[in-house]
N, C-alpha and C positions, 0 to 999 in steps of 0.2 A: 035851250041851250044853242048855241057860240052855231052862226052855221056855218061847217066847217065841211072844206071841199072832200072829197072823199081819200085823197089821194096822197092828203095832209094829215086823215086821220089816222090811214091806215101808217103812214108815219111818227104819230105821235102812241099809236097806240102798240105796234112796234120796238117803238126808247122803251116805253112801261113794262113791256114786255121784261127785254132786257135787262130792263131792274132793277124789276123780279127778282128775274132768276140766276143775273149778280149780288142779292143781298143776299138771299139761300143760300149761295153757294161761300160767302161771306161767314153768313154765320152758323154756323158750324156745330155750335154749340148748342142750336135748336134742334133735338128730332122730330121727323116724322110725325110722330104717333101726340106730341105734343099740339105741331102744328095743327095737324086732322083732330083735337077734341078739341081748337078753341075754334076753326076758319073754317076746316070743314073739310078742308082737301089737303094736299102732302106733296112732296116735291115729286115722288111716284103719281100721282094724280096729272099733275100738270105735262112729267112729262105723256103721259098716256095719252093727255091733252092736246097736245105735238103732234103726238104721233098723227094721230088722228085726222088731224087737219093737215099734215103733208099730204096722207092719203089722197085724203078729200082733192087734194092737189094733181092727184097724180108721183107722187112722192110714195117710197116704197121704206118702209127702215121697222127693224126690228124692235125691241122694247129696248134690249142694252143700247142701240144706235141711240132712241127718243134717250133713251136716259142717263145718258153718259152728256146732254145736248146741255141739260137738265142740270146735270151736278159737277159737270167739268172736267169729269173723270172718271172709267168704267166702275159701278155699280157695286162691282166684290173690294176694289182697293176704298173707292168711299164705307163702306160697311168696315171696312178692317179697320180703316183711318179713325171712322168720326162717331158710328153707332155707339148707345154705348146699352 
């Protein structure tokens, strides 16, 4: 693996994470169950990981707040618009 300085590695990881989140936001046609069955995780898993990472760094987020970060809107709104 390339010798990447930690600060640059964190930037790259953050950019990849933002791209993954945007991909999930763009692909509202793909249901969480579909992703879970294929990949073993879904948007809700990602929001829980986000919340855990925030907590580890002293930032308290509720589940609804973490989900809104991932979904780009309140979870109940997303479910009403896109969940099948």
